[in-house]
C-alpha positions, 0 to 999 in steps of 0.5 A: 478421491478423498485426497482430491476433495481435501485438496479442493477444500484446502484451496477453497479455504485459502481463497476465502482467507484471501477474500477476507483480507481483501474485504478487510482492506477495503473496509479499512480504506472506507473507514479511513476515507470517512475519517478524512471526510469527517476531518474536513472543515465545514467552512472554507479555510482561511489561508490569509491571502496569497502568501498563506496559500503559497506557503501551504502549497509548498508544505503539501508539495514537500510532503508529497516529495518525501512520500515519493522518495520513501516509495522509491527507497522501498522499490530500490530495497525490494529490487536489491533483495530480489537480485540476491534471490535470483542469484541464489536461484541461479546458483542452485540451478547450476548445481 
């Protein structure tokens, strides 16, 4: 009986650790969002006409493409590592 109670307490402590991580992550998101909002100018930015607007839009688009490419590279690396793990699991199952 004491063993089951101990196991329940251990599981509860793990769930509390995970909840603390989630709450901390949400806190960090809220802090970062407030920093972004604080950094926004109070007045409308000057883009110096259509040419400046096009140039700034191109910079933003370039940054988004670079971000998406880095996410794709990360997914590819994870898939490659997962392939090796699955092969190892399959080899151990055959033995």
